[in-house]
C-alpha positions, 0 to 999 in steps of 0.5 A: 339236831337236838342236844343228846344227837349233838352230844352222840355225834361229838363222842362219836368224833372223839372216838374216832379221832382216838382210834383213827389217824385222820391227819393223813394228807390227800394233797400229799397223795397226788404229789406221791402220784406225780413223782412216780408218774415222772420217774416211771416216764424216766424209766420207759424212756430208758427202755424205750431208748435201750430197746430201739434205734429209730429215733436219733439222739436217744441214748442207748443203755446196757441192761444194767445201767437201766437197772441202776438208774431205775433203783435211784430213780425209785430210791429218790420217788420213794425218798420224795413221797415219804417226806411230802407225807410227813410234812403235809400230815403233819402240817394238816395236824397242827391246822386241825389242832390234833397230834400228829404222833399218836397210838393211832398213827403208830397203828397205821405205820406199823400195819401199812409198813410191816406188808410194805418192807416185806414186799421190798425185800421180796423185791430185792430177792427177786432182783438178786434172782433175776426175775426183774419182770415180777417186781412191779406186780410184787411192789404194787401187790404188797403195798395193797395189802398194806393199805388194805390191812392199815385202812382200819386205822385212817381214812376209808378212802385208803381201802379202796385205793389198797384194792386198786394197788392189788388189783393192778398187781395181779394184773401185772404178775400174769402179764409181766410185760405190763408191769411198768404201765400198772406200776404208772397206773397204781403209784401214779394215777390212782394216787393222784385220784385218791389223794384229789378226793381225800384233799377236796373231801378232809383237807379244805 
């Protein structure tokens, strides 16, 4: 590579850093996936225990109790995922000697969370109206749209992760009985896969 090509590459890298949020931690995605898998496993256990008495020792729960526990579990999973993402992404930005809170990070967060917050409110509307079976599809679809929308301001892998969430959400919408499985695959397995890819490609 000659001097002109090196200068062009440096200019391109500087422009990319100024317009894209590159401090997103892949490891935080892996942890978010693990949290989601643990949470969905707990919910599956409660639902299974409420619907069958084939195994002794499984606590029989009412639908209201399952719903309350599910909401608390979802809130804990979300809080842990956000805290991990913030701490690990901030650590990555410090390691690379770049600012965490920039115009590009603000654009990324705003384009991500507008659909995500809208999806959360829509899910509460579904909950209020008793359409529990559509909540997994709703969260996956809105989250997928948020990722696709925000991918222009961060790492390219985020777009493919968004498409995966969107596809699983649509499957869950047409097959509501698969909702929890699709939710675990989307928020759990896909996060682990794409988080690992991002970690080995960008973080090490």
